[in-house]
C-alpha positions in Angstrom: -4.2 0.7 -38.9 -4.3 -0.8 -35.6 -1.3 -2.7 -35.8 0.5 0.4 -36.6 -1.0 2.6 -33.6 -0.5 -0.8 -31.1 3.6 -0.3 -32.4 3.7 3.5 -31.8 2.1 3.0 -28.2 4.4 0.2 -27.3 7.7 2.3 -28.7 6.6 5.0 -26.2 6.3 2.8 -23.1 9.8 1.8 -24.2 10.7 5.4 -24.5 9.3 7.0 -21.6 10.4 6.7 -18.2 7.9 6.3 -15.0 8.2 9.2 -13.2 8.8 9.1 -9.2 8.3 12.1 -6.7 10.7 12.0 -4.1 10.9 14.5 -0.9 12.6 14.7 2.3 10.6 15.2 5.3 11.6 14.6 8.4 8.3 15.1 10.8 4.5 14.8 10.2 3.7 18.4 9.6 0.3 18.1 7.6 1.0 21.3 5.7 4.5 20.0 4.4 2.8 16.6 3.8 -0.2 18.4 2.1 2.2 20.5 -0.6 3.8 17.2 -1.3 0.3 15.5 -2.2 -0.8 18.5 -4.5 2.8 18.2 -6.0 2.5 14.5 -6.8 -1.2 15.4 -8.4 0.3 18.1 -10.7 3.0 16.1 -11.7 0.4 13.3 -12.6 -1.9 15.1 -14.6 0.5 16.2 -16.9 -0.7 12.9 -18.5 -4.2 12.9 -17.9 -6.7 14.4 -15.3 -6.5 12.3 -12.1 -9.8 13.5 -10.4 -12.8 15.5 -11.0 -15.4 16.8 -8.4 -17.9 14.1 -9.1 -15.4 11.3 -8.2 -15.8 8.9 -5.2 -12.7 8.1 -4.0 -11.4 5.1 -1.7 -8.3 5.8 0.5 -6.2 2.4 0.9 -3.9 2.9 4.0 -2.0 0.4 5.9 -4.3 -0.4 8.7 -3.0 -3.8 9.9 -3.3 -3.4 13.5 -4.9 -0.9 15.9 -1.5 0.7 17.4 -0.6 4.6 17.8 1.3 6.2 15.0 4.5 6.1 16.7 4.6 2.3 16.3 4.9 2.8 12.3 2.5 -0.5 11.9 0.2 1.7 10.3 0.2 4.7 7.7 0.1 8.1 9.7 -2.9 9.8 10.1 -1.1 13.0 8.9 -0.9 11.5 5.6 -4.5 10.5 5.3 -5.4 14.2 6.4 -3.2 15.7 3.9 -4.7 13.6 0.8 -8.3 14.8 2.3 -7.6 18.3 2.5 -6.2 18.2 -1.3 -9.3 16.0 -2.6 -11.5 18.4 -0.7 -9.9 21.6 -2.4 -10.6 19.6 -6.0 -14.2 19.6 -5.1 -14.5 15.9 -4.1 -16.9 15.1 -1.1 -17.4 11.3 -1.3 -14.1 10.1 0.1 -14.2 6.4 2.0 -11.7 4.6 3.6 -11.0 1.0 4.0 -8.6 -2.1 4.9 -8.9 -5.3 6.2 -6.8 -5.5 9.4 -5.5 -8.6 10.9 -6.8 -8.3 14.3 -9.8 -6.1 15.4 -12.6 -4.5 13.3 -11.9 -1.7 11.0 -13.4 1.1 12.8 -11.6 0.1 16.3 -8.3 -0.2 14.6 -8.7 3.2 12.6 -9.3 4.8 16.0 -6.5 3.2 17.7 -4.0 4.4 15.2 -5.5 7.8 15.1 -7.9 8.1 12.3 -10.9 8.8 14.7 -11.9 12.9 13.5 -11.4 12.2 10.1 -15.3 11.9 9.4 -16.1 14.8 11.5 -13.5 17.2 10.2 -13.6 16.0 6.4 -16.3 13.7 6.0 -14.7 10.6 5.6 -16.3 7.3 5.9 -14.4 4.6 7.2 -16.3 1.8 5.8 -15.4 -2.3 5.8 -14.8 -4.1 2.5 -17.5 -6.2 1.5 -18.7 -8.2 -1.4 -15.9 -10.8 -2.3 -15.4 -11.5 -6.0 -13.4 -14.2 -7.5 -9.8 -13.1 -9.2 -8.6 -15.4 -11.8 -5.0 -15.5 -11.9 -2.2 -17.1 -14.3 -1.0 -18.8 -11.0 -4.5 -20.2 -10.6 -4.7 -20.1 -7.0 -8.0 -21.1 -5.5 -10.1 -19.2 -3.2 -8.6 -15.9 -4.2 -11.1 -13.3 -4.2 -10.9 -9.3 -3.4 -13.4 -6.9 -2.2 -16.2 -6.3 -5.0 -17.2 -3.0 -3.0 -13.8 -1.4 -4.6 -16.1 -1.4 -7.9 -17.9 1.7 -6.6 -15.1 3.7 -6.5 -14.3 6.2 -9.3 -10.5 6.2 -8.3 -8.3 4.4 -5.4 -5.7 5.9 -3.9 -3.0 3.7 -2.4 -1.5 4.9 0.7 1.3 2.1 1.9 3.5 2.1 5.1 7.4 1.6 4.3 8.0 -1.4 6.4 10.3 -4.6 6.6 8.5 -7.9 6.4 9.6 -11.0 8.0 8.2 -12.8 5.0 8.3 -10.6 2.1 11.6 -8.6 2.9 9.8 -5.0 2.4 6.0 -4.4 2.3 5.4 -1.5 -0.1 3.1 -0.2 -2.8 2.2 -3.9 -4.5 2.3 -5.7 -1.1 -0.2 -3.0 0.4 -3.3 -4.0 -1.9 -3.5 -7.3 -0.5 -5.3 -5.5 2.2 -8.2 -5.2 -0.1 -8.7 -9.2 0.4 -11.1 -9.4 3.1 -10.7 -10.7 6.9 -8.9 -14.3 7.3 -9.0 -15.0 3.5 -5.5 -13.7 3.7 -3.5 -16.3 6.0 -5.4 -19.0 3.7 -3.7 -17.6 0.6 -0.5 -17.3 2.3 -0.9 -21.4 2.8 -2.1 -21.9 -0.8 0.9 -20.8 -2.6 2.9 -23.9 -1.1 5.4 -21.5 0.7 6.8 -20.1 -3.1 7.2 -16.4 -2.1 7.7 -15.4 -6.0 4.0 -17.1 -6.4 2.8 -15.3 -3.6 4.2 -12.1 -5.4 2.9 -13.1 -8.9 -0.5 -13.2 -6.8 -0.2 -9.5 -5.4 1.1 -8.2 -8.4 -2.6 -9.7 -10.3 -4.4 -7.7 -7.6 -2.7 -4.7 -8.0 -3.2 -4.6 -12.1 -7.1 -5.5 -11.2 -7.2 -2.8 -8.6 -4.8 -0.4 -10.7 -4.8 2.9 -8.0 -4.7 6.3 -10.0 -1.8 7.3 -7.2 0.5 6.0 -4.8 2.0 7.4 -1.7 4.2 5.7 0.6 5.0 7.1 3.9 8.4 6.5 4.5 8.7 9.4 6.9 9.1 7.1 9.8 9.5 3.5 8.7 9.4 0.3 10.2 12.8 -1.9 10.1 13.6 -5.3 11.9 11.2 -7.9 12.5 8.2 -6.2 10.4 5.4 -5.8 9.7 4.1 -5.8 13.3 6.8 -6.2 15.7 9.9 -4.0 14.3 11.2 -0.6 15.5 10.8 3.0 14.3 13.4 4.0 11.4 13.7 7.7 10.7 13.7 7.1 6.7 12.9 10.7 6.5 10.9 10.6 2.9 7.6 10.4 0.9 7.5 8.8 -2.3 4.7 9.3 -4.9 3.7 7.9 -8.7 1.6 5.8 -10.4 4.1 3.3 -11.4 4.1 0.9 -8.1 6.9 -1.4 -9.6 8.8 1.7 -10.2 8.1 3.2 -6.7 9.0 -0.2 -4.9 12.1 -0.2 -6.9 13.3 3.2 -6.0 12.6 2.2 -2.4 14.8 -1.0 -2.8 17.6 1.2 -4.1 17.4 3.7 -1.3 17.8 1.3 1.8 20.1 -1.0 -0.3 18.1 -4.2 -0.8 18.8 -5.9 -3.7 15.9 -6.0 -5.9 15.4 -9.7 -6.6 15.4 -9.9 -2.9 11.9 -8.1 -2.8 9.6 -11.1 -4.4 6.9 -9.0 -5.6 9.5 -6.9 -7.7 10.8 -10.4 -8.8 7.1 -11.4 -9.8 6.6 -8.1 -11.7 9.8 -8.6 -13.9 8.4 -11.9 -14.5 5.1 -11.0 -15.3 6.4 -7.6 -17.1 4.4 -5.4 -14.9 5.5 -1.8 -14.5 9.1 -0.6 -14.6 11.8 -2.5 -12.3 14.6 -1.3 -14.5 16.2 1.6 -12.7 17.6 3.1 -15.8 14.0 3.5 -17.0 13.0 5.3 -13.8 12.7 9.1 -13.6 13.0 10.5 -10.0 11.9 13.9 -9.6 12.2 16.5 -6.7 14.7 18.6 -5.1 16.8 16.5 -5.0 18.5 13.0 -6.7 18.2 9.6 -5.1 21.1 9.4 -4.0 20.3 12.2 -1.5 18.2 9.5 0.1 19.9 6.1 0.4 20.9 5.2 4.0 23.4 2.2 4.7 21.8 1.1 8.1 18.1 0.0 7.9 17.7 -3.3 9.0 15.5 -6.4 7.6 13.9 -9.1 9.4 17.2 -10.7 11.5 15.3 -14.1 10.9 13.1 -14.6 7.5 10.3 -16.8 7.8 8.2 -18.9 5.7 5.5 -17.5 3.9 2.8 -20.5 5.0 1.2 -20.2 8.3 1.3 -23.4 10.4 -2.3 -25.1 11.2 -1.4 -24.0 14.7 -0.8 -20.4 14.3 -3.8 -20.0 11.8 -6.2 -21.4 14.3 -4.5 -19.0 17.0 -5.3 -16.2 14.5 -8.8 -16.8 14.1 -9.4 -17.2 18.2 -7.8 -13.8 18.7 -10.1 -12.1 16.1 -13.2 -13.8 17.5 -12.2 -12.4 21.2 -11.1 -8.8 19.7 -14.6 -8.3 18.0 -16.7 -10.6 19.4 -16.1 -10.3 23.3 -13.4 -7.1 23.7 -14.8 -4.7 21.4 -18.4 -5.6 22.3 -17.9 -5.2 26.2 -16.2 -1.9 25.5 -19.5 -0.8 23.8 -21.5 -1.7 26.2 -19.4 -0.5 29.1 
């Protein structure tokens, strides 16, 4: 009986297409974004209930560095606000938000990125990640640990920013969850993969499998092109995308900006590890427009791609900069 049920489930998985919701949006009008978030939840709840009033929810945006939203380094606060509105209407009152910034403390980076009034308006706690726990992978990367504090949540909502990436080509759904590795463990892990970008992608896929967000919404209204993930320039991509299958989401995004999917190392890793749907023919894009209406031809990637490994000088410089930002600059700001 078990074998028969397992076979049926495998056949259903092959037949059913991963659904991705796409919508054109050219500005960060919170009401319009809120409508999209509601539609995303309703679409996915056709399978099962995503959220209930008793749930404790973690929001995981991209808060890499503390820049104002127009720089397109971080997930726009209007998307975070829209998600909070929808969760509140569902009766959910326990909402936390977290990430592990490269430079600066979480609270300071969040404030600089426009998240300062979320606590007052929606009761959102901006809560640093804690309790790193080991994650064993097939690649056996030593020292891989993610925040054990995520275990206290019933659901995680993944909220990446659409950006070019000088090391990994693009940073999208799967890559965004690397932020659940705490602090300076991230650059160390860059070094441990011995400059193999597919191996690094496999590690990211293993993290994604462990975290398993209930919902992912990509902020692509104003994307970043060029020398991302920090030093690129804004690009008016004009879209939001949502789904549960992060591989399918990232595959659709590569198609929209005209980047061969094999150049996205997380997608190649997902194909090798059979994680999610990378075959575009098995992905269903839903919404008012088909995928061709979203395609662009002038999105620029990083001009000079760089190795995945950080050299010792760069790593030491990053550690010193973090010490200065958190240990000196932020402390002096609080005392003044």
